[in-house]
C-alpha positions in Angstrom: -32.4 -19.0 36.1 -31.2 -21.7 33.7 -28.2 -21.5 31.5 -28.7 -22.5 27.9 -26.8 -23.6 24.8 -27.8 -20.3 23.3 -27.2 -21.1 19.6 -29.3 -24.3 19.6 -32.0 -22.8 21.9 -32.6 -19.9 19.6 -32.4 -22.1 16.5 -35.1 -24.5 17.9 -37.3 -21.7 19.1 -37.2 -20.3 15.5 -38.0 -23.7 14.1 -40.9 -24.1 16.4 -42.2 -20.6 15.3 -42.0 -21.6 11.7 -43.9 -24.8 12.5 -46.7 -22.7 14.2 -46.0 -24.2 17.6 -45.2 -21.0 19.5 -47.3 -18.6 21.5 -46.1 -15.1 21.9 -47.1 -12.5 24.5 -47.6 -13.0 28.2 -51.4 -12.6 28.1 -51.7 -15.1 25.3 -49.4 -17.6 27.1 -51.3 -17.0 30.4 -54.6 -18.0 28.7 -53.1 -21.0 26.9 -51.6 -22.3 30.2 -55.1 -22.3 31.6 -56.4 -24.4 28.7 -53.4 -26.8 28.8 -52.3 -25.7 25.3 -48.9 -24.5 26.5 -46.7 -27.3 27.6 -43.6 -25.1 28.3 -42.9 -21.5 28.8 -39.5 -19.8 28.4 -39.0 -16.3 30.0 -36.1 -14.1 29.2 -33.8 -12.9 31.9 -34.8 -9.3 31.5 -38.5 -9.8 31.5 -40.4 -7.6 34.0 -40.8 -8.9 37.6 -44.6 -8.7 37.1 -44.4 -10.9 34.0 -42.2 -13.4 35.7 -44.4 -13.6 38.8 -47.6 -13.8 36.8 -46.4 -16.6 34.6 -44.6 -18.5 37.5 -47.8 -18.5 39.6 -49.9 -19.7 36.6 -47.3 -22.4 35.9 -47.5 -23.7 39.4 -51.3 -24.0 39.3 -51.4 -25.6 35.9 -48.3 -27.8 36.2 -46.7 -26.2 33.1 -43.0 -26.2 32.8 -41.5 -22.7 33.1 -37.9 -21.8 32.6 -36.3 -18.3 33.1 -33.4 -18.5 30.7 -30.2 -16.5 30.5 -31.2 -15.0 27.1 -32.4 -11.4 26.8 -35.7 -10.4 25.1 -33.9 -9.0 22.0 -32.3 -12.3 21.2 -35.5 -14.2 21.8 -37.4 -11.7 19.6 -34.9 -12.2 16.8 -35.4 -15.9 16.9 -39.1 -15.6 16.3 -39.0 -12.7 13.9 -40.0 -9.9 16.3 -38.1 -7.0 17.8 -38.5 -7.9 21.5 -40.1 -11.0 23.1 -39.8 -11.5 26.8 -41.6 -14.9 26.9 -42.4 -17.7 24.5 -44.8 -20.6 25.0 -44.4 -23.9 23.2 -47.5 -25.9 22.3 -45.8 -29.1 21.1 -44.3 -31.8 23.3 -41.7 -32.8 20.7 -40.4 -29.2 20.5 -40.6 -28.9 24.2 -38.3 -31.9 24.6 -35.9 -30.7 21.9 -35.6 -27.2 23.4 -35.4 -28.3 27.1 -32.4 -30.4 26.1 -30.5 -27.2 25.5 -31.1 -26.0 29.1 -28.8 -26.7 32.0 -29.4 -25.7 35.6 -27.0 -23.2 37.1 -27.3 -24.8 40.6 
């Protein structure tokens, strides 16, 4: 799990959503990872084990960056205008760079 600068992380996710550079839903993200359209995936800490496993395995096979962040699905959902969102895919390299700068390893 990665620790985040929560305020900026959520702000940048919301900005990416407004710019149309976000993929929502594990099935949609899974497909976009296969076609190389998703350059980074952020999974909430309380996503189901099945979702985490499915996306992690796909990320390993497609060389997509995947981060399990210390933010719950309610907070991630609010950032993109939804009630709950357990995973978010980013389709733009510039947004990926901006958002990943807010992430710090807990190791």
